[in-house]
N, C-alpha and C positions, 0 to 999 in steps of 0.2 A: 286285428291283422286279417289279411285275406290270403288263403293258400292259392298259389299259382300252379305249383307242381308238387306232388302228382295231382292231376286233375281228378275231380270226384264226379262220378256219374249221378244222374238224377235219383238213383236209388241209394246214394250215399256210399257206394262201393268204389274202390280204386282198382286199377289193374295190378297184377302182381309183378314183382321184381324177381328175376331168376339169378341165382348165384351158384357158381360151380362148387361142388362139394370139396374140391381141392383148393379153394381160395385160401390165401394166406392171411395171417393176422394183419389188419390194417387195410384190407382190400375194400375199395369203394363199392357200396351196394347201390346207393341212390343219394339224391340230394333233395331235401324239402326246400322249396322256394316259396317265400311269402313276402308280402308288402304291407306297409302300414300307412294310413292316410295322414298321420301326423308328420311333423318335421323335427329335426334336431334330435336331442337325447330321447324324447318321447317315442320316436319312431324306431329306435334300436330294438331289434328283435332277438329273443333268446329261444333256444330249442332244447327240449329234453324228452327223453323216453319216459313216459309215465306208467306204461303197462306193456307187457309182452309175454308171449308164450315162454320164451327163455331169454329175457332181456340182457342177461350177461353175455350173450353171443355178439352184442352190438354196442357201439358207442355212437354218440352224435356230437358233432361240433357245436359248442354252446352258441356261437354266433354265425357259423357257416351253414348249419343244417345238414352237413354231410354225414350220412350214416355209413359206418365202416364196421367190418368184422373185428371183434376184439380178441378172437382166437380162431384157430382152424376148426372146421366142422369135424365132429367125430360121429361114429356110427350110432351112438346112443342118443344123439340130438334128434329132435323132431324135424322132419324135412320141411314142413309147412310152418312158418313162423309169422305171428301177427304182432305188429308193433303199433302202439298208440303214441303219437308224437304231440306234445303240447308246444304251441308257439305263443309267446306273450310279448307284449311291448313293454316299455319302461315308463309309460304314462302313469298318472295318479288319478283314478285307480288303474291298476293293470288291466288291460283287455287281452283276451286270449281266445284261441281256437284250437281245435285238435284235428288231426287227420290219422286215419288208420291205414297202415301199409302192410301188405302181405308179401313175405319173402319166401321163395321156394328154393331150397337147396337141391340142385339136380345138375347132371352133366349135359343134358339136352332137353328140348321141349317135350319129347315123347315121354320122358321120365317124369316130367312135371305135371302132365295132364292126368286127371283122375281116371 
């Protein structure tokens, strides 16, 4: 599979996604978009969070790639979250790729900048 979004820079980094600290459970954070060169069943893609700062803060749609909040943000949560997303096809053998996404919980861009 090839990741189309978020785009990855030449240094392997992605831009960050900003989410309001008042976001409700189920709020859309971003969507991972990928394609596969195969066709039919082999080209079906699955998405999963394989690692994260606090992965329980997020869910990902198994086939949609939509990343959503799984609960509201609380003060004890880390404001900068890193998620590693695995995308794999259904070929035999499975082929896969990963993308790292940084999510910042902040009310405005000034609060998000270091």
